[in-house]
C-alpha positions, 0 to 999 in steps of 0.5 A: 487279168484286168491290168493285162487287158488295159495294157493290151488296149493301150498297145493297140491304141498306140499302134493305130494312133502312132505306129501304123501311120509311122511305118506306112510311110517309113523314111519318106519325107512329106514331099516324097509322099506327095510327089509323082513317081514313075508308074503312078496311076490316078488315085481314083484307080488305086485308092491311095498309096504309101511310100517308103524310102532310104538314103544310100551312099552309093551311085545309082548304078551300084544300087540298081545292080542289087535291086535288079537281081532280087527274087527267090530264084536269084539273090533273095530279098536281103531281108529277114531270111529267118522269118521267110524260111520260118514259113518255108519260103526257101530264101537265101540272100546273096552278098555279091553281084552276079552278072547272070542275074543282071538282066530283066525284061518285062514279063519276067516271073519273080518268085517270092518262095520256092516252087513247091511252097506248101506243095505248090498250092500257092505257086501262082500266088507266091510270085510277081511279074515285072510289069515296068522297067527302066534300067537304073531308074525304076522297076515294078513289081519285084515286089513293089515299085522301086524308084531310084533317084540320084541325090548326087554322083555318089548318093542315091535315094531309093523309094518304094511305092505301093497301093493301099486297099481302097475299101474300108473293110479291106484296109481295116483287115490289112491294118490288123494283119498285113501292114505290120508284117510287110513293114518288118520285111520291107524295111529290112529289105531296104536296109539290106540293099543299103548295107550291100551297096555301101559295103558296110554290115548293118550289124557289127560282127561282134554283136552278130556273134553275140546274138547267135550265141544268145539264140543258141543259149535260148534254145539250149535253155528251153531244152533243159526246161523241157527235160527237167520233168519227165512228163514234159518230154512228150511235148517236145513233139509239138515244136518238132512238128514245125522244126523238121519241115522248116529244116528239110525245106530250107536248110536254114538253122536260124529259122529252125531255131526260131520255130523251136523257140516260138512253138516251144515257149508257147507249149511249155508255158501252157504245160507248166502254168495252164490258163495262167499262162495267157496274160504273160503270153499276150504281153510277151507276144506284144513285146515280140511285135514291138521288137520286130517293128522297131529293131533295124535287125530283129534277129540281132535284137532278139539274140542280144535280148536272149544274152541279157536274160541268160546273164540274169539267170546266171547271176541269180544262180551264182548268187544262190550258189555263193551266198549262204542260206542264212545270208539269203534269208537276211537279204530277202527279209530286208527287202 
């Protein structure tokens, strides 16, 4: 257990010393972080700000068409829908420009989740409003303040600027709980706008198909582990409690499978190993967090990781199947 604590302490140290400063101003140059942008208020009013940016090889007009139609009730947010829908947000991204979604006015409501999100309790919180708008230049808040700067006639620099909490306590809580989650979604949003405006998928089709197979294999493998022993069957109710509502609310099978794996692995681990599951579970959680932070597309990264695990399991099974028992004993003895 001591080595687990040491590893986790090191992870948190790296997070606050290196990762957090990196992703707060992801993609933005030092000059962009300091430059005045449309909508800036005096720093005394907002504490401080962060700026994120991405270069898109498309004209400003084309990029704007993708940005302006964002919203749960429109084109979605071009981000990790499987994570958004895991929470029941009901997001479905568009891959085409819709003429009926190209008009925005100040005061427009921009829902971040479906109207009946959590029974409508968070209906007022899960939305933003357009507070500023200058077509093909900047828009806020959709969510965040998006500023489009032409590099040349065929290239655009897209920047997102948001305020940071001004008090120490609020900033500490944000750093621990919110900032990393927000970055995971926002960086994928920026990449999502880029891939649509440029007309090139971030993840090549063969890799995405391989990733989908990996997710399916992981789900099937977990079902096999649950079904291997009869006393575990009843524990399948735990992931079902999450999977069924997600599927009913969003119709997103990717989100439902992610919910099944997240809850299923957690439950099965504790059922099989009891308290001994805590150390590997914490390390697994840290690995998942790092993949979410670093992978350009987390869905594809997890899917490929599942493929690798599946191939390793298959190789081990074939080794035991094809190697005589005496031969295995000799190999293991030599090791």
